[in-house]
Structures are given as structure tokens and as C-alpha cells.
N, C-alpha and C positions, 0 to 999 in steps of 0.2 A: 264322687268320681272326680279325680284330678284332670283338669283340661289344660292343654297348652293354648297359648294365644296365637300360635302359628297353625294354620290349617288350610285345606283346599277341598273343594267339592264342585262337581260338574254333572249336569244332567241335561238330557235332550229329549224332545218328543217330536215326532214327525208323522203327519198323516196326509190325506189328499188335500186338505184345505190349508194347513199352516204348519210351520216349524218354529219351535221355541228352543233356545239354547241358554242355559244359565250357568254361570261360573262364579264361585265364591273363593276368595283368598284373603288371608289376613296375616298381619304382623303384630308385634307387641305395641300396646298403647295403654296409657294410664286409664282412660275411660273407654266407652264404646263409641266409635266413630264409623259410621256406615256411609260409604260413598257409592252411589248408584249411577251406573251408565246404562241408559235405557232409551230405546227409540222414542222419538216424540209422540208417536201414535199411542204408546203405552204409558205416557207420562201421568195419566189420571190415576194409575195404580201405585204410584210411589209411596203414598202414605200406607196403603194396605201391605206393600212389600216390606216396609220397615217394621210394621207391627208383627208380621209373620216371622221375620228373621230374629227379632228380639226374644223369641221364645227358645231360640237355640244358642244364644250367646249373651255374655254379660259384659265382657271387655275385649278390647283389641281394635285395631284399625282394619276394617273389613271393606274390601272392594268387591262390588257386585257388577257383573257384566251380563246384560240380557240382550239377546238378539232375536229378531222376529221376522219371519218371512211369510207373506200371505199368497197362497196359490189359487185363491178363489177368483173367478173370471168376472163376477158381477159386483166387484167392490167399487168400480167406476160407473158413472151414469152421465149421459149427454143432457145438458140443460139448454133450453131455448129461451132467450130473453126477448119475448114478444115486444115489450114496450121499447126496448132499446133499438130493435129492428125497425119499428115504426118511426122512430126519431131519425134514424139514418135515412129511410126512404123520404121522409118529409123534406129534409134538408137537400137530398139529391134533386128533388123536384124544384125546390126553390132555386137552386144553383142553375138548373136548366132553364127556368124562366128568366132569371137575371142575366145570364150570359148567352141566351138564345141557342142553347144546345139541345140536342135531341136526347130524350130520355131513353137510355138503353141498359138500365140496371137489371141484370139477371138474378135469379134466385141464388146461384152459386156465388156470384160476386157479393151479394148481400150477406151471405153466410160467412164469407171471409173477413167481414168487418169485425174489429176487436170486440170481444164479449158477447157477440150475438149468440154463438154457440160455444159452450164451455163444458169441460169435463170436471165432474165433481165426485168426490168420494161419497159413498153412501154413509148413512148414519151408523156410528160405530156400535156394534153389539157388545156393550160392556160386559154384561153377565156371561155371554159365551166366551169372550176373550179370557176373562178371569177364570172361568171353569177349566180352560186349557192351561193357563199359566200357573195357577196355584199348585197343582200336583207336581209339575216339574221343578217349581221353586222349592217345594217341600223336600223333594228327592235330593236336590243339590244341597239343601241345608242339612239334611240327615247325614249325607256323606262327609260334608264339611265337619259336622259335630264328631262323627266317628274318628276322623283323622286327627282331630284335636285330642280325643280321648286316647288314641293310641300313643301319641307323643307324650301325653300327660302321664300315662302309665310309666313311661321310661323315665320321666323327670321325677316321679314319685319314688321309684326304685333307687335312683341315684341320690336323692335327698335323704332318704331314710338310711342309706349306707353312710353318708356323710354325718348324719346326726348320731348314729351309733358310735362312730369314731370320735366325735366331739365328747360324747358322754364318757368314753374311756379316758380321754385326756383330762377331763375335769376330775375324774376319780383319781388320776395320777397326782394332780395338784393337791388334792385332799390328803393323799397318803404321804406326800413329800413334806408338807408344812410342819408336822410334829418333828420330823427328822431335822429340818433346818433349825428349829428351836433348841433341840438337843445338842446339835453341833455348835450353835452360838454359845450355849452354856459351857460346853467343854473348852472351847476356845477362850472364853472369858475367864474361866477358872485357871487355865494354863498361863494366860497372859498376866493375870493377877499375881500368881505365884512367882512368875519370872520378875515382875516389877517390884513386888513386895516380899522379896525372899526373906524368910525368918520372921515375918510380921503375920500374925494370925488375923485373918479377915472373917468377920461374921458371915455365916451362911445366909442369913436373912438379906444382907446387902446384895449378895449375888443373885439370890432369888428375886429380889425386887427389880434388879436390872433385867433379869431374863423375862419377867412379867411385862415390863415396859416394851421390850423388843418384841415379844410375842404379840402384844396388842397392836403394835405398829404394823406388823406384816400379816396380821390375821385376815384371811380371805374367806372365812366361813360363810358370810352373807353372800358374797359374789358366787361361790361354788354352788350353794344351795339354789340361788336364783337361776344360775346356768342350767342345772339339772332340771329345774321347773320349766324354764323356757324350752329346753330340748323336748321334754315330755309334751308340752303344749303344742309345739310344732308337729311332732309325730302324731298326736291325736287329731289335729286339724287335717293332716294329710289323709288319715284314715277315714275321717268322718264324712267328707262331702266336697262339693265344688264351690267355686266362687270365693276361695279363700286367699287369693293372691295378695291383696292388700293387708290382710291380717298377718300372713306369714312375713311380709316385708317389715312390718312393725316389730314382730317378735325377733327378727334377725337383727334389727337396730339395737334392741335391748340386750341381746346376747353379745353384740360387739361392745357395748358400753361396759358390761361386766368383765369382759376379757381385757379391756383397756385398764380397768381398775386393778385387776389381778397383776397385770404387768407393772403398773406404776407402784404397787405396794411391794413388789418382789425384791428380796435381798439375797436371792439364790439364783445362780446361773441356770440350773435345770428348770426351775419354775418359770423363769423368764423365757426360756426357749419354748417351753410348752405353751405359755401365753401367746407367744408369736405364732406358733402353729395354730393355736385356736383362732386368732384373728384372721390368718390366711385362709383357713377353711370356712370360717364364717363369711368372709367376702365371697368365696366361691358359691356358697349357699345363696347369698343375696343375688348374685348374678343369675343363678338358676331360677330363683323365685320370680325374677322379672319376666320369665316366659310363661308363668302360670296365670290362668284367667282369674 
């Protein structure tokens, strides 16, 4: 399955106790780069989140947004620092004796002293939180993966169309090359007769010159390799996912062969075809950058 590196997925779960919202979005990247924005309370799950997400993606810059709301009433508890309250009271009494003051510290006044009474979060139920977070994370990742697959299908269709067009153009080069050699022979014979009018020139001399020319412009190796690269790319697109880097390498090789055909060309028609090949291969390379 061909997958695009651009995707989006969102999922949410809400019950009487808590609400989780997960959003995933991605753009092109050479490697897999997962950036996670998560509440501090859920930071302990970052490693587990990364491990889960790696099952759904191979490449791309993926941004993960997770929000969490806790509706439980018992998440905070009041703590009484008995030792600190005793210290406060001890020093209040010493101050009273030292400055001849009446001791009038009430319970409410003592409770207002810093850190005597504090609100603390209860111990985190890690297993319970993960059991709620994991399903919504999986749902968002599955939607994200499906969106990549849908766009990947469109990329595959476009690329296969471009490859078929390239294959036809390469065949045109193959068909045109013998014609170029024949035209060169005809022009050579005509020019020789014009310059050496009345002088008989051996056929072998002309044949040898034509052979040299044919060898110079020969592009058989390039066209054969181009057909092979096109077939390899078609096969890769049909076979499976995670082939973005492989396709990019094949496209580079295709461009190299097209450059060689252009440099060897002594014919305007073949030169134009080679330029068309290079232009289309560049379009293919741009599309491949979107494939995972």
C-alpha cells in the first residue's frame, strides 16, 4: 500500500471522569520525526506513545497534540503538616515570652500559616489513565494512516500514468535511432558525390564512417536501462509500502540515463524527446518526495 507522508487523524473520548483528545498531522520529512505536545501530567507516557505511533508510520514529520481534562472530584486532597504547625506554635510562644505579649493564636490563624495546610494531587493511577488514553490514541493513528493511504492511492495513480508515458517516449527513441543512422548515410553519400563528382568512392569507406557515427550516437544501453528502471518503479509501487527512498534512487538513475541520451543525440527529434523525458522525470521525483 502506497502511503503519502501528509496525513491527519483526530479522535476523542469523553466520559464522566475524563476527556482525552488526540490529533495527529504530518508533512514530508526524510526520516521519522515525532513531536509530542502533551500535558505534564501525562508526560510519563511519552515513550509508550512513541512506540505505539511507530507501528503506523515510517517517515514524515509528525506532530502529536494530546489534551486531557480530569472531571473527578477526588483528585486533590488536603494535607496537614503537624510538625510545621508545632514549630510555628513554639516560636509564637517564644515571641510572646520575649516581648511580653499575650498568647492569642487561634486554630484558624495557625492554619493560615504557610505550608501548614496544603492541597496535593492524589497519586496518579498510571494504569487507569493509559487504559483510557491508548484506545483514543490508536483510533487517531488509524484515521491518520487511512488518510495517508487515500492520498497515497492518488499519488500511485499519477505516478503510474507518468511512467507509462515515459516508457512510450523511450520506445520512440529506440525507433528513431536507426532512422537517424540511415539519414546520416544518405547525407554522407550525397555530400561525397557532390564533393567528389566523377570519382568512385569505395562503399566500405562510407560503411566504416557510418559505423563510427552509429557507435557514437548509440543509446541502446541507456534505453534498455530506462525501460528497466521504469519497470522497477512500477513494480515497487504495486508491491508495498515504505518505498519512498527506493523510488527516489530509481528516479535519480532514470535522470542520469536521460542526460546521457541527450548528450549523445545528433538528432533534433531525439533531443526533444530526451528533454521531455528529463522534465517528466523531475515531476516524478517531486511526487516521490510525498511518498512514505
